[in-house]
TILO-821867 format. One record per residue (C-alpha): z, x, y. Coordinates in pm, whole numbers, padded with zeros to 5 digits, always signed. Example, Ala and Ser with C-alpha at 12.3 -4.5 7.8 and 13.67 -1.06 7.14 Angstrom:
2
+00780+01230-00450
+00714+01367-00106
This chain:
376
-00901+01903+02394
-00996+01619+02644
-01003+01247+02732
-01322+01033+02697
-01405+00716+02896
-01696+00506+02829
-01780+00242+03102
-02032-00046+03056
-02235+00124+02806
-02558-00048+02717
-02865+00069+02507
-03195-00117+02485
-03492-00051+02258
-03845-00184+02264
-03846-00244+02649
-03535-00447+02640
-03627-00673+02353
-03358-00511+02142
-03004-00474+02265
-02808-00224+02034
-02509-00184+02244
-02404-00435+02507
-02153-00344+02781
-01913-00137+02564
-01601+00005+02738
-01366+00258+02556
-01083+00470+02665
-00978+00765+02435
-00672+00962+02537
-00649+01326+02493
-00544+01407+02144
-00623+01042+02017
-00809+00977+01703
-01013+00651+01743
-01206+00479+01459
-01509+00260+01533
-01580+00005+01261
-01825-00290+01204
-02108-00427+00986
-02439-00246+00945
-02658-00267+01254
-02342-00331+01495
-02437-00043+01721
-02148+00192+01616
-02375+00487+01540
-02590+00438+01843
-02281+00428+02062
-02159+00759+01907
-02505+00922+01957
-02492+00826+02332
-02156+00988+02353
-02290+01297+02194
-02597+01309+02414
-02854+01243+02145
-02938+00913+02279
-02983+00817+02675
-02800+00505+02779
-03000+00220+02937
-02695+00184+03171
-02321+00281+03190
-02132+00597+03233
-01956+00847+02995
-01688+01074+03127
-01534+01377+02942
-01204+01468+03075
-01297+01299+03393
-01638+01467+03437
-01940+01229+03437
-02150+01378+03168
-02388+01074+03128
-02698+01278+03237
-02601+01589+03066
-02782+01722+02748
-02589+01743+02427
-02553+02116+02465
-02385+02092+02802
-02122+01844+02674
-01894+02074+02467
-01885+01821+02177
-01905+01874+01806
-02054+01630+01575
-02013+01585+01193
-02287+01399+01015
-02318+01178+00723
-02564+01424+00559
-02388+01750+00630
-02674+01890+00833
-02647+02242+00694
-02921+02500+00722
-03012+02559+00341
-03153+02914+00392
-02838+03029+00550
-02507+03113+00386
-02179+02919+00478
-02085+03206+00687
-02408+03184+00888
-02402+02805+00907
-02052+02819+01045
-02127+03102+01289
-02460+02970+01418
-02315+02743+01697
-02094+03015+01829
-02395+03260+01839
-02593+03007+02017
-02346+02874+02268
-02100+03153+02338
-02090+03512+02446
-01848+03624+02171
-01907+03948+02000
-02005+03988+01626
-01655+04067+01546
-01512+03785+01743
-01718+03531+01566
-01640+03655+01239
-01278+03622+01304
-01313+03271+01424
-01524+03175+01123
-01266+03326+00891
-00981+03125+01064
-01171+02792+01023
-01271+02866+00676
-00906+02956+00571
-00808+02619+00737
-01060+02434+00537
-00997+02633+00213
-01351+02753+00168
-01301+03120+00251
-01427+03205-00111
-01769+03020-00029
-01868+03213+00268
-02157+03408+00103
-02284+03104-00088
-02579+02880+00027
-02542+02500+00068
-02742+02428-00260
-02473+02606-00457
-02197+02389-00331
-02068+02037-00430
-02061+01742-00197
-01706+01789-00117
-01743+02166-00042
-02046+02095+00189
-01846+01843+00390
-01569+02107+00430
-01836+02345+00557
-01959+02083+00808
-01600+02031+00926
-01532+02403+00958
-01856+02450+01158
-01723+02187+01405
-01383+02322+01423
-01491+02669+01473
-01627+02596+01799
-01305+02427+01914
-01496+02166+02123
-01325+01927+02373
-01434+01623+02163
-01510+01563+01794
-01744+01299+01673
-01775+01196+01319
-02068+00972+01203
-01955+00830+00861
-01883+01185+00723
-01750+01070+00396
-02011+00817+00292
-02179+01037+00037
-01866+01125-00147
-01717+00960-00457
-01393+00757-00422
-01149+01008-00518
-01308+01288-00299
-01333+01044-00019
-00946+01002-00026
-00891+01375-00043
-01112+01450+00245
-00955+01177+00442
-00639+01338+00393
-00789+01676+00511
-00919+01520+00839
-00588+01363+00895
-00423+01692+00857
-00659+01869+01079
-00578+01605+01336
-00210+01674+01301
-00239+02044+01317
-00506+02086+01600
-00431+01769+01804
-00822+01690+01821
-00961+01414+02030
-01194+01239+01810
-01411+00932+01761
-01479+00842+01406
-01741+00598+01300
-01716+00433+00956
-01811+00112+00764
-01513+00155+00544
-01217-00065+00669
-00958+00145+00484
-01073+00452+00650
-01068+00282+00988
-00725+00133+00937
-00551+00450+00780
-00699+00715+00988
-00711+00567+01340
-00449+00581+01615
-00665+00308+01762
-00944+00089+01586
-01261-00043+01766
-01446-00330+01606
-01805-00405+01703
-02038-00674+01615
-02406-00723+01732
-02347-00443+01978
-02068-00613+02138
-01692-00504+02143
-01474-00751+01965
-01139-00597+01985
-00952-00263+02052
-00584-00190+01943
-00362-00021+01690
-00460-00097+01362
-00165-00292+01251
-00185-00509+01567
-00554-00573+01510
-00474-00670+01150
-00202-00924+01239
-00339-01051+01565
-00727-01078+01534
-00874-01181+01856
-01139-01397+01693
-01250-01522+01377
-01493-01245+01322
-01225-00978+01339
-00995-01173+01120
-01263-01208+00837
-01383-00851+00863
-01067-00656+00878
-00878-00678+00546
-00951-00698+00182
-00964-00959+00052
-01055-01100+00380
-00868-01379+00569
-00903-01724+00426
-01041-01996+00673
-01026-02369+00680
-01157-02624+00916
-00877-02871+01023
-00768-03082+01303
-00449-03022+01505
-00233-03333+01551
+00087-03381+01745
+00355-03524+01529
+00710-03566+01663
+00837-03218+01719
+00583-03046+01527
+00197-02982+01494
+00023-03095+01190
-00295-02939+01059
-00494-03160+00850
-00850-03197+00704
-00809-03577+00679
-00816-03562+00307
-00584-03361+00081
-00463-03077+00329
-00180-03122+00549
+00043-02840+00689
+00310-02887+00968
+00376-02610+01210
+00730-02586+01367
+00768-02659+01728
+00870-02310+01782
+00540-02170+01644
+00320-02445+01795
+00460-02363+02144
+00261-02023+02129
-00066-02196+02055
-00307-02317+02314
-00442-02640+02152
-00483-03007+02236
-00399-03297+02027
-00700-03393+01806
-00866-03049+01865
-01087-02912+01589
-00965-02574+01490
-01005-02310+01208
-00690-02201+01027
-00687-01842+00920
-00427-01708+00665
-00441-01376+00484
-00419-01381+00093
-00094-01185+00083
+00078-01451+00314
+00027-01715+00055
+00293-01776-00185
+00385-02013-00496
+00608-02286-00337
+00982-02304-00441
+01099-02644-00590
+01275-02713-00278
+00971-02661-00056
+00693-02928+00030
+00406-02730-00110
+00026-02773-00087
-00113-02891-00417
-00412-02722-00550
-00537-02584-00891
-00633-02234-01002
-01013-02159-01043
-00994-01804-01142
-00720-01540-01202
-00812-01184-01120
-00562-00909-01222
-00605-00607-00994
-00300-00392-01127
+00021-00452-00924
-00109-00798-00788
-00315-01090-00904
-00569-01262-00702
-00574-01635-00755
-00889-01816-00647
-00777-02181-00570
-00970-02504-00551
-00827-02588-00213
-01137-02426-00070
-01437-02236-00201
-01336-01866-00219
-00994-01931-00116
-00763-01641-00241
-00394-01595-00285
-00274-01236-00353
+00052-01280-00557
+00273-01056-00775
+00132-00939-01112
+00407-01170-01277
+00253-01481-01158
-00005-01558-01424
-00100-01939-01416
-00388-02053-01668
-00712-02142-01534
-00717-02511-01438
-00331-02508-01395
-00186-02713-01098
-00013-02497-00840
+00175-02547-00528
+00158-02307-00257
+00287-02241+00094
+00205-02011+00381
+00407-01760+00573
+00423-01962+00912
+00442-01659+01121
+00115-01536+00981
-00103-01825+01028
-00358-01782+01294
-00553-02060+01459
-00916-02020+01611
-01129-02227+01833
-01373-02404+01585
-01657-02361+01851
-01600-02013+01995
-01402-01854+01724
-01163-01715+01982
-00780-01695+01881
-00564-01985+02017
-00260-01772+02005
-00131-01700+02365
-00023-01353+02283
-00364-01235+02167
-00571-01002+02356
-00901-00805+02308
-00733-00488+02375
-00388-00416+02261
-00181-00092+02330
-00202+00181+02060
+00083+00411+02000
+00098+00724+02201
-00068+01010+02002
């Protein structure tokens, strides 16, 4: 396997009138599994195609194991790519599909190629399908064949372009586990593009978030979830997404008070306020995740609101509250207020995030665009 470095990568279309990827930097360590996520049109697939050699960057460099491969063709990069639509040859058998890359790019003998195909097929649990053709296979089987075709080459780098998008929810979960198993067994270096937050959060050693072609944040999934670098990341990562409120920060004795000047008022302790870069009277956006909102205890000074909608989701209930449009609290299933009931809520102060009202940038001193991911 190998490491990957992407430096100042940029891609323009239509003579520069459209910027699909803008100054993206990425460092993938040997054996690291990196997920790239963002809304449609954010540039994640274009970035992947430039790494693969299928698109030529407008500017920037790509290094594979320290070697500059920016100007090398896809065939010269020793990279395997798994596509969303499987990209199998319909007239070839599973064996022939898996062997094709070896036959075209290596000098292995026929017996050596057959041995490697058999090894990869056994790893993917498809050895009984080797004589069948793609139109005889289910979606999950086709994806296993596509994965096996990539594995059999033992490339330096694996690229995945939303490989599970065409599968149903249950099969997606199964295949996600399969890819993670392969990651553990083979120690593959991989960049995995997805629009599915759950895939990005659960599969990656490191998560990369893009918007409008620009890098928003890189880091360990847990760190990114708990410490979004800006309002976009806070709202994009997590389901249900983070709640936001426009408030004013006011100094009050030994605390910092967040208020909308009407019916909302929340006091931050001095200990927490000391970690926030904010001025008295500054307009800020308060962010709080639904699971960090609780019904207030009788002894607590709660925030008064009413229940608009109660949505049971199994082990939890989602409470849509009148405090703001779309404001959701995720509470235990045994909390079942009636629609229209008054309720007092409170926040886990340590999970409150404040963002600049104009730029959306986090006001917590500890937040960085890139945070260290655990060693693979």
